[in-house]
Each structure stands twice: as C-alpha cells, then as structure tokens.
FIFI-747731 format. One line per 8 residues: number of its first residue (from 1); their letters; for each residue x, y negated, z negated of C-alpha. Coordinates in steps of 0.2 Angstrom, whole numbers, plus 5000, padded with zeros to 4 digits. Each point is the difference from the previous one (the first is absolute). Layout:
# FIFI-747731
NUM) a) X,Y,Z | ...
# end
This chain:
# FIFI-747731
1) msfvvhpn) 5002,4923,4948 | 4991,5011,4986 | 4988,5009,5004 | 4982,5004,4988 | 5003,5015,4991 | 4983,5011,4995 | 4996,5020,4999 | 4985,4993,5015
9) iavdkvee) 5010,4991,5011 | 5010,5008,5012 | 5019,4997,4995 | 5010,4985,5010 | 4985,4992,5007 | 4991,4987,4993 | 5012,4984,4996 | 5001,4991,4982
17) rsyqtnmv) 4992,4984,5000 | 5001,4992,4983 | 4985,4989,5006 | 4990,5018,5005 | 5005,5007,4984 | 4993,4984,4989 | 4984,5003,5011 | 4999,5019,4996
25) egcirsnt) 5002,4997,4982 | 4987,4989,4998 | 4990,5010,5010 | 5003,5017,4988 | 4993,4989,4986 | 4984,4990,5007 | 4987,4999,5012 | 5010,4990,5013
33) llilptgl) 4996,4988,5016 | 5013,5000,5010 | 5007,4985,5011 | 5015,5001,5010 | 5004,4996,5020 | 5000,5012,5013 | 5016,5010,5000 | 5006,4999,4984
41) gktivalr) 4995,5016,4998 | 4983,5002,4991 | 4997,5017,5007 | 5017,5005,4989 | 4993,4989,4986 | 4985,5011,5001 | 5010,5017,5003 | 5010,4998,4983
49) vvadfvdk) 4982,4997,4991 | 4994,5014,5008 | 5016,5011,4995 | 4996,4995,4982 | 4983,5005,5000 | 4998,5015,5013 | 5005,5015,4985 | 4984,4992,4987
57) gkvlilap) 4986,5001,5013 | 4997,4998,5018 | 5003,4984,5010 | 4991,4990,5012 | 5005,4988,5014 | 4987,4993,5009 | 5005,4988,5016 | 4988,4991,5012
65) tkplleqh) 5002,5007,5018 | 5006,5018,5005 | 5017,4992,5007 | 5005,4997,4982 | 4995,5018,4994 | 5012,5004,5013 | 5015,4989,4994 | 4997,5006,4983
73) hgtfselm) 5000,5018,5003 | 5015,4998,5008 | 5008,4991,4984 | 4994,5009,4989 | 5004,5019,5009 | 5018,4994,5003 | 5005,4993,4984 | 4989,5007,4985
81) vghdvcvi) 5006,5020,4996 | 4993,5013,4991 | 4982,4992,5003 | 4985,5005,5012 | 4994,4985,5012 | 4983,5000,5013 | 4993,4986,5006 | 4979,4998,5001
89) sgnvspek) 4990,4991,5011 | 4982,5000,5008 | 5008,5012,5014 | 5000,5014,4990 | 4983,5010,4994 | 4995,4998,4980 | 5001,5016,4996 | 5019,5001,5007
97) rvkmfsqn) 5005,4982,4991 | 4992,5009,4982 | 5010,5014,5004 | 5017,4991,5004 | 4995,4985,4984 | 5000,5016,4990 | 5016,5008,5006 | 5014,4983,5002
105) dviiatpq) 5008,4990,4987 | 5001,4983,5013 | 4983,4998,5007 | 5003,4987,5015 | 4986,4993,5003 | 4985,4985,5008 | 4990,4991,4987 | 4984,5004,5007
113) tvandlte) 5003,5017,5003 | 5004,5003,4980 | 4983,4988,4997 | 4989,5010,5012 | 5009,5016,4991 | 4996,4993,4981 | 4985,4994,5004 | 4994,5017,5007
121) grysldkv) 5007,5008,4986 | 5011,5012,5010 | 5016,4997,4986 | 5004,4990,4987 | 5013,4988,4992 | 5005,5010,4984 | 5017,5011,5004 | 5005,4980,5008
129) sliifdea) 5013,4991,4992 | 5004,4985,5010 | 4990,4992,5015 | 5011,4988,5012 | 4990,4988,5010 | 5010,4994,5015 | 4994,4985,5008 | 4992,4996,4985
137) hrsvgnya) 4993,4982,5003 | 4986,5007,5010 | 4993,5008,4984 | 4984,4986,4999 | 4984,5002,5001 | 4993,5016,5006 | 5016,5007,5007 | 5003,5019,4998
145) svtvaefc) 5014,4998,4990 | 4990,4991,4986 | 4988,5016,5001 | 5013,5011,4995 | 5007,4990,4985 | 4983,5002,4996 | 5005,5017,4996 | 5015,4998,4991
153) nrgircig) 5002,5006,4981 | 5010,4989,4988 | 5015,5017,5003 | 5003,4993,5018 | 5015,4987,5001 | 4992,4988,5016 | 5013,4991,5011 | 4996,4988,5011
161) mtaspgas) 5010,4996,5015 | 5003,4983,5013 | 5011,4991,5010 | 4986,4986,4997 | 4985,4997,4988 | 4993,4983,5009 | 4999,4983,4993 | 4985,5003,4989
169) inkikevc) 5000,5003,4982 | 4982,5005,4998 | 5006,5014,5013 | 5015,5006,4993 | 4990,4999,4983 | 4987,5012,5008 | 5015,5013,5008 | 5006,5001,4982
177) inlhinrv) 4985,5003,4991 | 4992,5012,5014 | 5018,5011,4998 | 5000,4999,4982 | 5017,4989,5000 | 5006,4989,4986 | 5016,4997,5006 | 5005,4992,5015
185) dvrseddr) 5021,5002,5007 | 5004,4988,5013 | 5018,4999,5009 | 5005,4989,5015 | 5017,4999,5010 | 5003,4985,4990 | 5003,5009,4983 | 5016,5002,4995
193) dvapyvhd) 4999,5022,4999 | 4992,5000,5018 | 5011,4988,5008 | 5013,5011,5004 | 4991,5014,5011 | 4993,4985,5010 | 5004,4994,5015 | 4997,4984,5007
201) tyviklmv) 4985,4996,5010 | 5001,4984,5010 | 4981,4992,5001 | 4999,4988,5018 | 4987,4988,5001 | 5001,4999,5020 | 4988,4984,5005 | 4993,5001,5018
209) nlpddlva) 4990,4985,5010 | 4985,5003,5010 | 4999,4999,5017 | 4989,4987,5010 | 4989,5011,5004 | 4996,5007,4984 | 4998,4983,4992 | 4987,4996,5011
217) idhllrmq) 4990,5016,4998 | 5002,4998,4982 | 4994,4982,5003 | 4986,5007,5006 | 4995,5013,4988 | 5003,4986,4986 | 4986,4988,5011 | 4988,5015,4999
225) lshyvkel) 5001,5004,4982 | 4999,4984,4996 | 4983,4997,5007 | 4995,5015,4992 | 5006,4994,4982 | 4991,4984,5003 | 4983,5008,5003 | 5002,5008,4984
233) tslklmnp) 5004,4987,4990 | 4984,4992,5007 | 4992,5013,4995 | 5007,4997,4981 | 5007,5018,5003 | 5019,4997,4999 | 5009,4987,4988 | 5011,4989,5013
241) arpptrgh) 5012,4997,4984 | 5006,5019,5005 | 5010,5005,5012 | 4989,5011,5015 | 5012,5017,4996 | 4994,5017,5002 | 4995,5001,4980 | 4991,4984,5002
249) fldiqrml) 4989,5008,5013 | 4998,5017,4995 | 4994,4990,4981 | 4987,4990,5010 | 4994,5018,5008 | 4999,5009,4982 | 4989,4985,4994 | 4990,4999,5016
257) qarlntge) 4997,5021,5001 | 4996,4998,4981 | 4987,4989,5003 | 4992,5011,5013 | 5000,5012,4990 | 4988,4993,4990 | 4987,4999,5012 | 5007,4978,5005
265) ktasvfkg) 4996,5003,5020 | 5003,4984,5006 | 5007,4991,5016 | 5013,4993,4988 | 5005,5020,4994 | 5001,5005,5017 | 5010,4986,5010 | 5012,5001,4985
273) lsltakgi) 5002,5017,5002 | 5004,4998,5019 | 5012,4986,4996 | 5011,5009,4989 | 5001,5013,5009 | 5006,4990,5015 | 5013,4989,4989 | 5008,5017,4995
281) kilhamml) 5002,5006,5015 | 5007,4984,5008 | 5013,4999,4984 | 5007,5017,5006 | 5001,4996,5017 | 5009,4984,4992 | 5011,5012,4993 | 5002,5012,5012
289) aetqgitp) 5009,4985,5010 | 5010,4992,4989 | 5008,5016,4989 | 4997,5013,5015 | 5003,4994,5019 | 4989,5000,5017 | 4996,5022,5001 | 4993,5002,4982
297) lklylnkl) 4988,4986,5005 | 4994,5003,5016 | 4997,5019,4993 | 4989,4993,4985 | 4992,4986,5012 | 4994,5016,5013 | 4993,5008,4985 | 4989,4985,4996
305) eeeaeqer) 4994,4997,5018 | 4996,5018,4997 | 4989,4997,4985 | 4992,4986,5010 | 4993,5010,5014 | 4992,5012,4986 | 4982,5001,4999 | 4998,5001,4982
313) ggrsakqm) 5014,4988,4989 | 5006,4990,5013 | 4991,4984,5001 | 5014,4993,4987 | 5013,5006,5009 | 4989,4994,5018 | 4999,4982,4994 | 5019,4998,4993
321) igrteyqd) 5008,5006,5017 | 4987,4987,5010 | 5008,4988,4991 | 5009,4986,5010 | 5016,5003,4989 | 5002,5016,5000 | 4998,5003,5019 | 5014,4986,5003
329) mrkivdst) 5010,5009,4989 | 4996,5018,5006 | 5005,4990,5018 | 5019,4996,4990 | 5000,5019,4996 | 4997,5007,5015 | 5012,4991,5010 | 5016,4997,4988
337) nvehpkvs) 5016,5011,5003 | 5008,4996,4982 | 5000,5012,4986 | 5001,4995,4981 | 5019,4993,4998 | 5000,5015,4985 | 5000,5011,5013 | 5018,4997,5011
345) kamsivsk) 5007,4997,4980 | 4995,5015,4995 | 5008,5007,5015 | 5017,4990,4998 | 5004,5007,4984 | 4995,5019,5001 | 5011,4997,5016 | 5015,4993,4992
353) tliddpds) 4999,5012,4984 | 5001,5016,5012 | 5016,4990,5010 | 5008,4996,4984 | 4997,5018,4992 | 4991,5012,5012 | 4996,5012,4989 | 4990,4988,4987
361) kvmvftqy) 4980,5001,4999 | 4987,4986,4999 | 4983,5001,4993 | 4989,4988,5008 | 4984,4995,4989 | 4984,4993,5010 | 4983,4996,4991 | 4991,5006,5015
369) rdtcdmmv) 4999,5013,5011 | 4998,4992,5018 | 5017,4990,4993 | 5008,5017,4995 | 4996,5006,5018 | 5008,4986,5009 | 5014,5000,4991 | 5003,5019,5001
377) sklssisg) 4998,4995,5020 | 5010,4984,4999 | 5017,5009,4989 | 5000,5015,5011 | 5008,4992,5015 | 5016,4994,4989 | 5016,5012,5003 | 5002,5012,4988
385) akvaklig) 4983,4997,4991 | 4991,5015,4996 | 4982,4995,4995 | 4985,5009,4990 | 4986,4994,4991 | 4995,5002,4982 | 4980,4997,4998 | 4986,5007,4987
393) qakdgmsq) 4987,5015,5003 | 4986,4990,5004 | 4992,4997,5014 | 5009,5012,5013 | 5018,4997,4991 | 5014,5011,4995 | 4997,5015,4988 | 5009,5003,4988
401) keqvklld) 5013,5014,5007 | 5001,4987,5016 | 5005,4987,4987 | 5014,5013,4987 | 5005,5006,5020 | 5005,4981,5007 | 5009,4996,4982 | 5011,5017,5004
409) slrsgevn) 5003,4992,5015 | 5008,4983,4994 | 5010,5010,4987 | 5008,5012,5013 | 5002,4984,5013 | 4988,5006,5013 | 4992,4984,4995 | 5007,4985,4996
417) vivatsvg) 4987,4985,5000 | 4983,5003,4991 | 4986,4986,5001 | 4989,5003,4986 | 4983,4995,4994 | 4998,4998,4980 | 4999,5021,5000 | 5019,4997,4999
425) eegldiss) 5002,4989,4987 | 4996,5013,4985 | 5006,5016,4995 | 5006,5007,5014 | 5018,5005,5000 | 5007,4993,5013 | 5018,4998,5002 | 5009,4987,4996
433) tnvvifye) 5000,4987,5015 | 5015,4987,5006 | 4985,4987,5002 | 4983,4994,4997 | 4988,4991,5010 | 4984,4992,4992 | 4992,4994,5017 | 4989,4990,4988
441) pvpseirt) 4999,4997,4983 | 4989,5007,4988 | 4988,4993,4990 | 5002,5016,4987 | 5014,4999,4987 | 4998,5018,4998 | 5004,5004,5020 | 5016,4987,5001
449) iqrrgrtg) 5007,5007,4986 | 4998,5016,5009 | 5003,4994,5015 | 5017,4995,4997 | 5004,5016,4989 | 5002,5010,5017 | 5016,4993,5002 | 5017,4996,4988
457) rkndgevy) 4997,5019,4991 | 5018,5009,5006 | 5008,4985,5010 | 4999,4981,5000 | 4983,4996,5010 | 4992,4982,5008 | 4984,4997,4999 | 4992,4987,5013
465) ilmaagtm) 4984,4991,4998 | 4992,4993,5015 | 4989,4983,4999 | 4992,4988,5011 | 5003,4982,4995 | 4986,4993,4994 | 4986,5014,5000 | 4993,5011,4989
473) degieass) 5017,5011,4998 | 5008,4984,4990 | 4981,5001,4987 | 5002,5020,5000 | 5021,5000,4994 | 4998,4988,4989 | 4984,5009,4992 | 5009,5017,4999
481) krkeqtmr) 5014,4990,4991 | 4990,4994,4985 | 4991,5019,4998 | 5017,5007,5000 | 5007,4988,4983 | 4983,5000,4995 | 5002,5021,4998 | 5017,4997,4992
489) dnleklnn) 4994,4986,4986 | 4984,5014,4998 | 5011,5013,4997 | 5011,4991,4987 | 4985,4994,4992 | 4995,5017,5000 | 5014,5007,4993 | 5003,4987,4986
497) elsrghsi) 4982,5006,4996 | 5002,5017,4997 | 5018,4996,4993 | 4992,4993,4983 | 4986,5013,4999 | 4985,4993,5010 | 4988,5010,5007 | 4996,4998,5020
505) lpdnsqkr) 4981,4992,5000 | 4996,4992,5018 | 4988,4984,4999 | 4986,5010,5009 | 5001,5018,4988 | 4996,5005,4983 | 5013,5018,5002 | 5013,4998,4988
513) ldgf) 5018,5010,5005 | 5000,5007,4982 | 4984,5007,5000 | 5006,5014,5011
# end
C-alpha cells in the first residue's frame, strides 16, 4: 500500500488511491460537483484538496449537522499538519466566532452559522481560498449554503460533495449554478479505478404476505377511501382516470384552497376540502396497515380519535371515524394479536446475523418513529442483541450530542443493532455494518442510496429490503429504482454537456454559470 505524500498531510496516514487522485486533480483545476458513493472517501478527497489550497488562504468546510462537524474536525485534526482547525456553530457566540474565523486556517461550520455571520457583516470571505459544501444536494432554494455561495468571489474554489444529487436534472443544475460549479465528477462502484476498493454489497428483496387480519383491515380502509373518491368525483373535483394517491388529493386540496383564497366560499369548496382531508388520513392508515403493522396503525387511529373529540377542527375526523367501515376496521385492530410479518422477518435476519458472527453490526431503517420504537422493543428480545434507536432532534428526539454518543457506542461494540429513522441515512459517520435492513422501501433515490451505503464499506455487506406483496411497498420500490436510473442518466447527460463546453441553464432560469 502506498501513501499520499504532501507537506500538509500526516506521513503514512492517507492511502493513495488512483480514483481519488484523479478527482483531487480535477477539483484543483475547476469548481466541481463531486459525486462519490458513501464509504469511498469523499472526505479524503476533500482533505487532499484542502491540503493544496490551505497555504493560499483560509479554507471553509460547510456541513449541515453538528455531528458531521465533529467528524470532519476529527479527520482534519488527525490527518492535517501545520495548520489550525476549528469548529464554528450556532452554539459559539458571534464575538468568539469572529475571533476563531480570524485565527484559524481551516474553519468547519454549519452553512446557517456562516450565512448569518456574512449577512451581519461579522467577517468576509476575502481571505478564503476554498469552500467545500458537504451534502451539496441540499443547496437549492433558500438553503443557507446558497446564501454563503452568493458571497463568493471568482478567486474562491467551490467544491460540492454528495453521494446522491437526486434524479431531477433541473435540481442538479440548480445545485451547480447556486454553488458556481462548472464541472461534474462522478464515480460509481462499477468504475474501473474504483472497483478494487469496493466491497460487495448484496441486495436481497424479501417479499412477505399480509396475514388475513391485515388484509381485512386494508379492504375496509379501501372501501372507505372509495366512498370519498366517489363523492369528490361527483363534485367534479377529482379525475376518475387518475389513481387516488396522496399527490392527487394534495393537488385537489391546493386547487380548492386557491379558490377559497379568491373568495369562493361555496358549499362545494368546503365539502371538497373536508373530503380531501379525510382521504389523505385514510390513505395514511392504509399505508400503515400495508407496510408498517398493527402497532403503528393503532397509535395513528388513537390520534385520529383524539382529534375527533376536539371542539375545534374535529368535525371532519368525527365524521370519518363514525362510518361503518371505520368501526368494523377498528374492531379488528383492537381484537387481533397478529403483527406485520416484516417484524418476524427482521428479527430472524438479526438473530441469524448475530449467531453467525457475534461481532456483527446491524442497522435497521424505518420510516416512522412508532415503528422504530416497536422494532427496538421486538429486537431487544433477541439473544446477543444490544439494541438502541437513532432518531432526529424534532419532537422530543435525540440531541446531536446524544446521536454522536450512540454512534460511538456502535463503534465500541457496546451497541450492535441500531434502529434508525431517516437521520441515520445521511452524513453521519456510521461505522461499517454487516447488514442493513430496510423495514420498507422509500420513494426517494437519494435516501435509498444513503441507506444502502451504510454497509459494504470496510467488508462485504448485505442489504435486505422487506416488502409486502400487493401493497404500496411494490410501487414505492419501483419508483425509487426508476429515479435512481434517471439520476444516473441525467448525470451522464450533464457531464457530456459540460465536457463540450456548454454552460448550465435550467429550463426555468436565466442564470448562467459562465456569468460568475
């Protein structure tokens, strides 16, 4: 094994990899969007670029979460030599931030903190030579990194990093324009120079069949949904040729709200709004029944019934839970003792993994916190399983300090099974796991790629995707697969455009890269 030799990088610490060297050289030449799968060393590429620029001026590394800041700080403090590194976040007073920005060579910070400081004029980017935007796919709309980029001058090299920029060609172009990027460098596990460093990840789709009680519950919910669809269709508010999806209901809701805002306070508008609200609630209950299980469904129904008891805003919910289909469905929910077959399937995978190798680490992803809590309880009964949950900060969640502490417990072996919501998908430096379980497929190609990247990093890994036959799971999985392919096609198309010297111009924008 050969190591990177650079006066600003610790001796014999950073492995020399040809694909990383090629990416570094490209980043040194041009503002670049760097797209590299999780676990293949985006941070090492960043380190090597920083090492080349830090003698020319300050370097700013922007990351969206405090745990990510700490991870980057650990990496750069260990592997860089001869330069001062600091972390700046909203927890540090403005006065101290100004002093730290002035005194340090490499500043690692959240985009929001730097955007606020620049807007308030606390410091400028005049002495900055390089900005690295981690999780660059977020840099759209009014996101803080976009504000920071607006303060960049031509002399600053801008590098965006992400594992998955998304399927939308216009969104990818928007990221490039917002960050002043005129070059895209993409690598995948299949590239010849990457392949020697990639461990095999085996993706296994496991199909389960719903038990009779869940089938009956789903049937009654579909009957109730059909009633609301018929009413909306009779009011000429719903297109019968279009499936009654959540997106369809939301489109109707937006249209009716717009009519209401223009003063059309008619019975049809009010009834339509009530029906769409009921339809969305029933669709959510169906999704829980089909893809999550009785426990999350029961908790959701309890919330609906609490809403129905409220004096204000409870009328719609009261009408909904008063229907015969709902009452019959509720009786089955209360009387059944079956759980979703995904639960036993996940327990079986975790148990076998830990029996085969007690040092294994497993990560289970769930869409909802209720399911997360249920799975923590179920998996904790498995011999040898030391289970913990990883959730976000919102609504009595985990602080970022608690998240970091949990991940340290996973690395040390104090915990060997983590059940995580979406917070575990992006950015956090989760030590390589042997097995990743998707409790359900997710419709986002970005989230699917991020979930998958939690294994196969330091050794071969397995990804199990649990799907219920004949349910929303199948459509969601197909959608994610389609979007992922679209993303790859769009990146190839964009690369070809840029290599021919074309500037980036989204359909809805008049901004040009070459105008920067």
